[in-house]
C-alpha positions in Angstrom: -26.3 34.4 108.5 -27.6 37.6 106.8 -27.9 39.3 110.2 -24.3 38.5 111.1 -23.1 39.8 107.8 -25.1 43.0 108.1 -23.9 43.6 111.7 -20.3 43.2 110.8 -20.7 45.3 107.7 -22.1 48.1 109.7 -19.0 48.0 112.0 -16.7 48.8 109.1 -15.8 52.3 108.0 -17.5 53.5 104.8 -14.4 52.9 102.6 -14.3 49.3 103.8 -18.0 49.0 103.1 -17.4 50.1 99.5 -14.7 47.5 99.2 -17.0 44.8 100.6 -19.7 45.9 98.1 -17.2 45.4 95.2 -16.3 42.0 96.5 -19.9 41.0 96.7 -20.4 42.2 93.1 -17.5 40.0 92.0 -18.9 37.0 93.8 -22.3 37.5 92.2 -20.7 37.8 88.8 -18.8 34.6 89.4 -21.7 32.5 90.6 -24.4 33.8 88.2 -22.5 33.0 85.0 -23.7 29.9 83.4 -21.0 27.3 83.1 -19.8 26.9 79.6 -19.3 23.4 78.3 -16.6 22.9 75.7 -17.4 20.9 72.7 -15.0 18.0 72.0 -13.4 19.8 69.1 -12.7 22.9 71.2 -11.1 20.8 73.9 -8.6 19.1 71.6 -5.2 20.6 72.0 -6.1 22.6 75.1 -2.9 21.4 76.9 -0.6 21.9 73.9 2.6 23.5 74.9 1.8 23.3 78.6 3.1 19.7 79.3 6.3 18.0 78.4 7.7 14.5 78.7 11.4 13.7 79.1 13.1 12.0 76.2 14.1 9.1 78.4 10.6 8.7 80.0 10.4 5.0 79.4 14.1 4.2 80.0 14.7 1.7 82.9 15.4 3.3 86.2 18.7 2.6 87.9 17.0 2.2 91.3 15.1 -0.8 89.9 17.9 -2.5 88.0 18.4 -5.2 90.7 14.7 -6.2 90.3 14.8 -6.5 86.5 
């Protein structure tokens, strides 16, 4: 795999090689960071303001009226 990547990288113009290098640096930063685990108290309220429920959420549906 490394040889294929090197061969294709060498075929690119220098400006594209710089761009590829920046992308590789981003990937390294992404995958080298230790995953942070949230404590239970930190996780509470994480979805606050992002979800909503309709006022008539538990109201009977008209489509099912004949079955009820």
